[in-house]
Structures are given as structure tokens and as C-alpha cells.
C-alpha positions as a printed Julia matrix, in Angstrom:
250×3 Matrix{Float64}:
 71.19  150.24  76.35
 71.9   146.59  76.63
 70.09  144.14  74.36
 68.38  142.56  77.4
 66.96  145.87  78.53
 65.58  146.56  75.07
 63.85  143.17  75.17
 62.32  143.82  78.53
 60.86  147.08  77.28
 59.5   145.46  74.12
 58.18  142.21  75.63
 54.55  143.34  76.28
 54.2   145.77  73.38
 51.41  144.89  70.87
 53.82  145.27  67.95
 56.08  142.54  69.27
 53.05  140.2   70.07
 51.85  140.65  66.44
 55.23  139.94  64.98
 55.72  136.89  67.28
 52.4   135.4   66.22
 53.25  136.0   62.54
 56.62  134.36  62.93
 54.94  131.33  64.57
 52.45  131.15  61.66
 55.24  131.21  59.11
 57.0   128.41  61.0
 53.81  126.38  61.05
 53.36  126.92  57.25
 56.92  125.76  56.64
 56.42  122.57  58.72
 53.29  121.77  56.71
 55.36  121.61  53.52
 58.29  119.59  54.73
 59.31  116.44  56.65
 62.94  116.67  57.72
 63.62  120.24  59.11
 66.61  121.71  60.87
 67.45  125.02  62.55
 70.75  126.69  61.63
 72.12  128.3   64.79
 75.02  130.69  64.91
 74.75  131.54  68.6
 73.92  135.23  67.75
 70.76  136.98  68.91
 68.74  136.32  65.75
 69.33  132.59  65.58
 68.74  132.12  69.35
 65.44  134.01  69.16
 64.38  131.96  66.14
 65.27  128.69  67.93
 62.92  129.62  70.7
 60.05  130.32  68.26
 60.57  127.17  66.23
 60.71  125.06  69.38
 57.51  126.64  70.63
 55.69  125.78  67.42
 57.11  122.31  67.33
 55.65  121.58  70.75
 52.2   122.66  69.54
 52.47  120.56  66.34
 54.05  117.46  67.88
 56.83  117.58  65.25
 60.63  117.26  65.46
 63.69  118.98  64.11
 67.41  119.05  64.45
 69.7   121.93  65.54
 72.97  122.39  63.51
 75.83  124.81  64.06
 79.08  125.33  62.28
 81.94  126.56  64.42
 85.67  127.19  63.85
 88.69  128.49  65.65
 87.64  131.92  64.57
 84.2   131.76  66.32
 83.68  134.42  68.98
 84.44  133.23  72.53
 81.28  131.94  74.23
 79.58  130.85  70.99
 79.52  127.13  71.66
 78.53  127.7   75.22
 75.68  129.93  74.21
 74.35  127.37  71.72
 74.61  124.5   74.14
 72.91  126.42  76.95
 69.98  127.44  74.66
 69.63  123.77  73.59
 69.83  122.57  77.15
 66.97  125.0   78.08
 64.68  123.71  75.35
 65.7   120.09  75.94
 67.54  119.33  72.75
 71.01  118.25  71.74
 72.71  120.35  69.07
 74.95  119.03  66.27
 78.17  121.09  66.47
 80.04  120.8   63.18
 83.65  122.0   63.83
 85.59  123.14  60.83
 88.6   120.85  60.22
 90.35  123.89  58.69
 91.7   126.86  60.68
 89.96  130.02  59.55
 93.18  131.92  60.27
 95.11  129.79  57.89
 92.81  130.54  54.95
 92.23  134.26  55.57
 94.17  135.19  52.4
 92.19  132.91  50.17
 89.38  135.36  49.65
 85.95  135.52  51.2
 84.33  133.36  48.52
 86.76  130.58  49.14
 86.32  130.85  52.93
 82.65  131.44  53.21
 81.13  131.63  49.72
 79.27  129.13  47.57
 82.39  127.02  47.21
 83.89  127.81  50.6
 84.45  125.75  53.72
 81.34  127.01  55.53
 78.96  126.25  52.57
 80.61  122.92  51.99
 79.78  121.98  55.57
 76.16  122.97  55.05
 75.93  121.03  51.82
 77.44  117.93  53.4
 75.03  118.1   56.38
 71.92  118.69  54.31
 72.71  116.01  51.73
 73.96  113.39  54.2
 70.91  113.76  56.43
 68.38  114.37  53.63
 67.15  117.69  55.1
 64.39  119.36  53.2
 63.78  122.48  55.27
 66.07  124.97  57.03
 65.1   127.75  59.4
 67.45  130.7   59.19
 67.52  133.69  61.53
 67.76  136.52  59.02
 66.35  140.04  59.52
 65.45  142.04  56.42
 66.32  145.18  58.48
 69.96  144.52  58.27
 70.38  145.37  54.65
 68.62  146.74  51.56
 69.56  143.55  49.73
 67.79  141.4   52.33
 64.73  143.56  52.25
 64.47  143.22  48.5
 65.06  139.42  48.67
 62.27  138.89  51.26
 59.84  141.05  49.31
 60.52  139.04  46.14
 60.72  135.53  47.58
 58.73  135.74  50.67
 59.64  134.08  53.98
 59.45  130.59  52.64
 61.11  129.81  49.33
 63.15  127.21  47.44
 66.84  127.59  47.12
 69.67  125.59  45.58
 72.48  127.24  47.57
 74.41  125.4   48.67
 71.99  122.44  48.16
 68.36  122.2   47.06
 66.19  122.86  50.11
 63.27  124.92  51.35
 64.38  127.92  53.35
 62.28  129.73  55.99
 63.06  133.15  57.44
 60.46  133.43  60.26
 61.87  136.57  61.86
 62.55  138.47  58.65
 60.41  141.47  59.7
 61.58  141.48  63.33
 63.43  144.51  64.63
 66.34  144.07  67.06
 63.95  144.86  69.97
 61.67  142.02  68.93
 64.62  139.68  68.8
 65.61  140.58  72.33
 62.05  140.22  73.53
 61.76  136.73  72.04
 64.93  135.69  73.75
 63.51  136.78  77.07
 60.12  135.23  76.25
 61.7   131.76  75.95
 64.21  132.16  78.72
 67.16  131.76  76.41
 70.74  133.16  76.76
 72.26  136.2   75.21
 75.7   135.75  73.75
 78.46  137.36  75.82
 79.31  139.8   73.05
 76.01  141.66  73.69
 77.2   142.62  77.17
 80.3   144.26  75.75
 80.69  147.75  74.16
 81.79  149.31  70.96
 82.61  153.0   70.37
 78.86  153.84  70.51
 78.56  152.25  73.97
 76.94  149.01  72.99
 77.35  145.94  70.78
 73.87  145.86  69.2
 75.24  146.32  65.72
 77.94  143.71  65.95
 77.15  140.61  63.83
 78.28  137.24  65.14
 80.31  136.03  62.19
 83.77  134.58  62.28
 86.46  137.05  63.53
 88.29  136.51  60.27
 85.32  137.54  58.07
 86.59  140.59  56.14
 83.03  141.65  55.0
 82.22  142.53  58.61
 85.24  144.67  59.41
 83.84  147.87  57.96
 80.78  147.47  60.2
 82.78  148.02  63.32
 83.93  144.46  64.0
 87.67  145.28  63.81
 87.27  148.05  66.4
 85.08  145.84  68.55
 87.69  143.11  68.49
 90.46  145.48  69.44
 88.54  146.9   72.3
 87.08  143.67  73.77
 89.26  140.77  72.47
 92.77  142.22  72.04
 94.38  138.75  71.85
 92.18  137.76  68.94
 92.73  141.08  67.29
 96.5   140.76  67.57
 96.32  137.19  66.12
 94.26  138.44  63.26
 96.64  141.31  62.64
 99.54  138.9   62.48
 97.84  136.84  59.84
 96.3   139.76  57.96
 98.03  143.16  58.77
 95.5   145.04  56.73
 93.02  144.71  59.54
 94.8   147.65  61.14
 93.4   149.91  58.41
 89.91  149.43  60.03
 90.98  150.53  63.47
């Protein structure tokens, strides 16, 4: 079943309405603690749903926020377009931070160097937060996706202080959403679904595909390599030329 179909079925269920109101309450609490917030948007289903929720609360509170996205040449096709369309719908202009480094050129440098606490992606976050004096970030993370995330949310809550990659208050408003709730929120706010969610993996849908960079090795064992080979063969072949080991996952 497509993500959109799941959302349409979930939209009027009480469980979704309860979770949506809880998420809005969490967003309101975070705003009460901070002055210069931003929403981190990847273009994936979770961040797009969260963007709609934050924007809804902001309109009620009369507050403001920025939208920031980091993209590279390894972003999935349609990512920038999805982000810009979502922002157009809510009437806001996103800050698109394009990586000056090709993700394909650094694929052999290890995941920590590429994406970790000292990597290119985290350096971009650190630079944006510190340059613009941001004190709150909304992040579209669901605890359902891993045991580690569930433990972290139970320990720290949905609003907590972090120093990675720079000191800031982090808010995870949709931590306890399920994928059906995410889809329902996207429909609720009339926002777009990324094109990957209309494609298929070996199970017949792309619900489990995470919208990371296509060069992210930590996603390959979760079916991303097969998904790329099926739906984006040109990208898969480019990745295989740079890192032949990717064939071990297909």
C-alpha cells in the first residue's frame, strides 16, 4: 500500500488525532523555551510531516522560524523539489545548504568523516547554528525506527539539550508517531510526498526506505542498495564504480 493510502485511512482515526495534538503541544512547549528556532528538513516523510505541524503551531502562536536543509550530489532525485514545494505551500522560503564536497568523492573516508560528529554534514549544521545563533531545532525523528531511538527518547524526553554538533535545544515532536500518522499529517497539511514513496522495493513498497544520501553505507543493509538498483540504476552504477562493495548488498 502506498504511503498516501495509509495516510488517508489514518487521517480520521482517534489515535492519530491524539498524537497530532500531543505533537503540537510539544512544539508549543519548545517555543516557550527558545527564541531563534529552525526546522531541519530532509525532504523525507518524517521531516515534511513535522514541518506542517510546526508551521500550524507557529500560526497559532504568532511566532517565526527558519527552514534549513542540507543537500549534496548524493541526495535522492526530487529532494530539493519536494522541500521547495512544501515550503511554497506553507508560504516560507527554505535555506538550502548545498555541500561544496561531492559525497561520491569522500565515500571511502568512512561514515564518521562523511556524516559523523566531525563530518561534512555535521560541520554544515554547526556552521548554520552558530552563524545564525539558533537556539532550537525541530527534528523529524520517530522512536519506532530503532531500539536506540526509543531508549533515547525515554531517557531524554522529546525536548532536551544537546551539544552535538553545537549547543542547542532539540525537539522531536513526532517521536511517538507511527508511519501511518506521518502520512496522515502530510495529507492533513496538504504537503507533498517525496517521489521515492511512489516507487517499489522487493516488498512492493518503499515505506521502509530512509531518505539519506545514496552514498550512506549505514543504510545499505536496510534495503537501500536494492532499492537504488531497482529504481535508480544510473545512481546505483555510479555508486558501484566509486565503491564496488555495494554489489555485496544486492
